[in-house]
N, C-alpha and C positions, 0 to 999 in steps of 0.2 A: 837392862832395859833396851829392847830392840824395837824398831818400827818397820812396818812393811806397808807398801801400797797393795791394796787387795781389790778383788771383785771386778767390776765393770771397766775400770781404768786399765787393768792389765789385759783383760779380754780385748778391748777395743784397740789398744796399742798393738797387740799381736795381729789383729785383723787389718792394721793400717788405717784405722778410722780416727777421726779427731777425738781427743780425750777432753771432755768437758769438766768433769768433776773427779777429784781424787779422794778416795776414802782410805784411811789408814787403820791398821791394827797395831796395838802396842802390846808387846809381850814382856812380862817380868816387871810390871809397874803397878803401883797402887794409886787410888784417887788422890791421896795426899801428895805423892811424888809428882803427879801431873800438875796439881795446883801450885806446888812450889816452883815449877818451871814456867809458870805463867799461863798454862792452859785453863780455859774457862769451861766449867761443866755445863752441858746443855741437855744431857740425856735424862729422861724421866724413868724409863723402865730398866735401863742398864747404863753403865758409865760411859758416856760419850763426851768428848771435849773438843773445843775449837782451838786451833793453833793461835798463839798470841799475835802473830803478824799476818800469816797467810789465810787464816780463818777457815782452813780445811778441817774436816772431821777426823778425829782420832778416837777410836773406840778401844777400850781394854779388851784383851782376848777373853772370850767367854764361851761357856757351853750352855745348852738349854735342856731342860727336862720337861716332858709333857705332864701337865697337871690338870688339863680339862679339854673341852672340845673347842675346835676352831682356832682362829689366828691368835687370840689372846690367851689361849690355854697353855702357857708356858711359865716355868720358873727359870730365871737366868742366874747363872753362877759365874761371876767374874773374879779372877784371882791371879796373882803373879805366877802361880803354878800352872795355869792353863797354857798349853803349847799352841803354837801357830797351827799345827795340823789339826788339833782338837777344835780350834776355832773354825777352820775351813771346812771341817767335816759337817758342821751344822748347816752349811749353805745348801741352796736348792740344786743347782746344776754344776757339773764339772767345769763348764766354761766360765762359771762365776766363782770357782773355788781355787783360784790361782793367786799367787802373790809375787811381789818383787822386793828383795831386800834393799838395804841402803846402798849397796854396790851395784844395783840393777840386775842381780841374778834372779832367774825365774825359780820359784818354788811351786811345784806342781805335783802334789802327792796323789792326785786322783785322775790324772790323764786328761786334763782339760785342753791342753794344747793339741793333743792328738784328736780329740773330738771336734775341736775347731776346724782342723784341716779336713776332717771327714764330713763336716756339716751335720753333727749329731747333737741332740739335746738329751743328755743322760743325767739321771739323778745321782747325787753323791753317795747317799746312804738310804737305808730304810726309813730314817727319820723324815725323809721327804713327805711321807704319807701323813705326817702329823699336822701339817698346815695346808688347809684346802686352798688358800690363796695361790699356792704354787701351781695348781692346775692352770689358773689364768696366766700366771707368769710364763709358763711353758708355751701356752698359746700365743702370748704376746711376743716372745722371742722367736717363735716360728714365723710370725708376721714380719718381724724385723729382718731376720737373716735368711728366711726361707729354708731353714734346717729341718731335718727329719727328727721325729721323736723316737728315741731308743725303745724297742719293743717292751722291755721290762719296765721302763718308766711309764709307758702307756698303760701297762697292766696295773701298775700301782694307782694311776689316776682313775682308771675304771673302778678299781676296788674302793677308792675314797668316795666316789659317787654312789656306788652300790650299797656301801655300809652306812651311808648317811653322814659321813664326816663333812662332805661338801655342803650339807644343809646349814652348817655353822659359819658360812662365809659372812664376813662383816661387809655390809652394803657399801660403805665408803671405799673400802679397798677394792670391791668389785668394780665400781665405776673407775677408779684410778687406773687399774690394769686394763680394763675394757677400752677406756678412752685412749690410752697409749697404743693399744693394738690397732684401733681404728685409724690412727694417724701414721702407722708404719707403712713401709713400702709395699708389703704384701698382705693387706688386711684380710683377704679371703682365707689365708692360711690359718688365721686365728679361729675362724668359724669352723674350718675343717678339723682342727685339733679339738675344739670344744665338742663337735659332733662325735668324733671318734671316742672321746672320753666318757660321753654320756651326759656331760654337764649342760650341753646346749639345750636339751629337752627341758631341763629344770630352770635354766636361767633365761632362755629366750623362746618360750613356747609359742609366742604369737608369730614368730618368724618361720613360716613354712619353707621359705627359700630366701637366700641372701642375694640381693642384687649386686651387680658389679660396683665396687667403690674405688674410684680411680683418682679422685682429686677433691679439693674443697677443704674448708675449715672443719673443725670438730663438730659444731652444730649442724653444718651442711651434711657431713657424712652420717651423723646419727639420724638426721631427718630423712636422709635417703633410704634408710632402713624402713621408715614408717610409710613411705609412699605406697599407696594402695591398701594400707591397713585401715580398718574402721577406727574411728576416733577413740572409742572405748578401749580397744586393744593397745593403741598407741599410748594412752594414759597409763595403762597397767604396766606396759614395758618400761616407760620412763620412771615410774614409781619404783619398780623392782630394782632397777639399775641405779636409782638415786641420781638420775641425770640432772644437771644444773638447769636453772630456769631458762637460759637462752637456748639450750639444746632441746629441752622439753617443749617450749613454746613454738619453736620453729617446726618441730616434728608434728605437733598437733595441727598447725596450719597446713602442713603438707598433706596430712591425712584428711583434713576436712575440705580443703579447697584444691587439692591437686588436680582432680578430674576437671573441675570448673576452669582451671587455668588453661587446660588443653583445648576446651571446646568454646569458651566465651568468644563471641565475634561481634555481636551488636553493641553499639555504644552504651546502651542501658545496662547490659550484662557486664560490660567491662568496668563501668563506673561502680556498679554494685560490688563487684569483686575487689576493686581497689579499696572501697570503703570497709568492707568486711575484714580485709586483711590488714587494715590500719596503715595502708601504704603511704598516705599523705603525711602522717606523723612519724612513721618509722620506715622511710624509703630504703634504708640499708637492710632491714629485715626482709623487705619485699624483694630486694636484689638477691638475697639468699634463697628465697623461694624460687625465683627464676632460675637460679643456678641448679637447684635440685630438679626442677622440671626439665631442664635441658639434659641433665644426666639420665633422667628417667625416660625421656622421649626426645632423642636428639633430632628427629625429623620434624618436630612440631614447630610451627611459626610462632615463636614467643616474642618476636620483635614488636608485634602489635601491642603487647602489654607494656613494653617499654615506651612506645610512642604514646600510648594512652596515658600513662602516668606522667610523662614529661609534659604533655599538652595540658592535662587537667591541673597539674601542680603549678603551671605557669600562670593560671588565672589569679588575678588580684582579688582575693576573697573580700578584703576590707572594702575595696571600691565597689564591688558588686553588691555587698550587703548594706551599703550606705542608704539610709532612708527607710530600711525595712525594720521589722520588729518580729520577735518570736519565731514561729515556724516559717514565716515568710523569708527570713534570712537564709535558712537552710535550703528552701526551695529555689531561691534565686541562684545560690552557689551551685546547686546540682544542675540547674538548667545551663548555666555558663560552662560548667565542666563537660556536660553532655555535648554541647555545640563544639567545644574544643576537641573532644575525642573524635567526633564525627569528621571534623575537618582533617585531623591528623591521620585518620584511617585511609 
C-alpha cells in the first residue's frame, strides 16, 4: 500500500502558490484495509476515504470506462491492481496529472511540469473527450493561470461541441465551473476559450459581447454580464446556468433598472427607483447594484443615489406614520422621503 499526493496540490506547489487542499491516491489497498486503518468512507460513486486525524481525502486508485453520455456516463473500477499511472491517465490535463510520493519525489508520467513551465493546458489522453465538463475546466484554468490551450486539446473540445457530447453537460457542474472562472484573475480568458471551442454559442447565446469583469463578488460579476440585456434574456441565461438566487436576482435588477440608475435625477424618480429595487429593506443588494453601475459606467454620477438612499432611509417612518391609517401612511412616508431626498440633492 502506497499513498501519493495528487492533482492540484502538486501543481500549485510547483507554481509556488499556497496549497489549500491535499488530495491523495492510495495504490495497492482495498476498502477493507482502509477501514481497518481508521479511514472513514465518504465516496458514493467510488471509494474515497477521510484520514482519521487530518480529514484529508484518500481515494483508491481507479480507472473509468465510458458507459453513457455526459459527466455521469462512466463506470468506475477500483482495485489494488490499478497503478498510479493508470489513475493519473484518467485525469483531464497534464498539469493536474502529477503526483508526489511519500518521500516528496515527483511522479510526472505525462509531462505536466514541462507544460506548467510553458504555460500550456494539454489533455492527458483521448479520454478527455468523454467528459464535457472538461471544456469548462480548461476555460476555468485559462482564467486562473492565463495559459494557452494546446491545439490538439482545442481540437478535441471543438469536436465534443460539434458531435453533441457537450449537450449532456450537468447544469449544476456548469455553474460550479463557470462561477469559479468568473472569480479568477483573468475571467475574460474563460470566455475566449469557450468561444474558440464553440461552447459559448450554446451556453451563453444571450451574450453578444462580454463586458470587462475586473472586480466584485460573484453575484456582482454575474450581474455585470446582464447589464444592458433585456430582462427576459437575463432570466433565460440565469436559468440555463442554474445561477443561485442571489446572483439571479441581482442580475435581473441590473437588467431591469440599470438604465434608470444612470438617468434618474428628480427626487420623485430617485424615490421610485429606490422603492422598486427594494433598497430600503435590502440596502446591501442596492449597494451591489451601485457597484455594477460603476463598473458599467465609471463616469456616471452615482453618488446622488447613495445620498438619496441615506437621506430617505434616515426618515423615522414610525413617527411620520403616527396618526395615519391605510394608504395615508404610505403617502406620508413617501412625502417625507421626497423632502429628504430633495434636501440631500
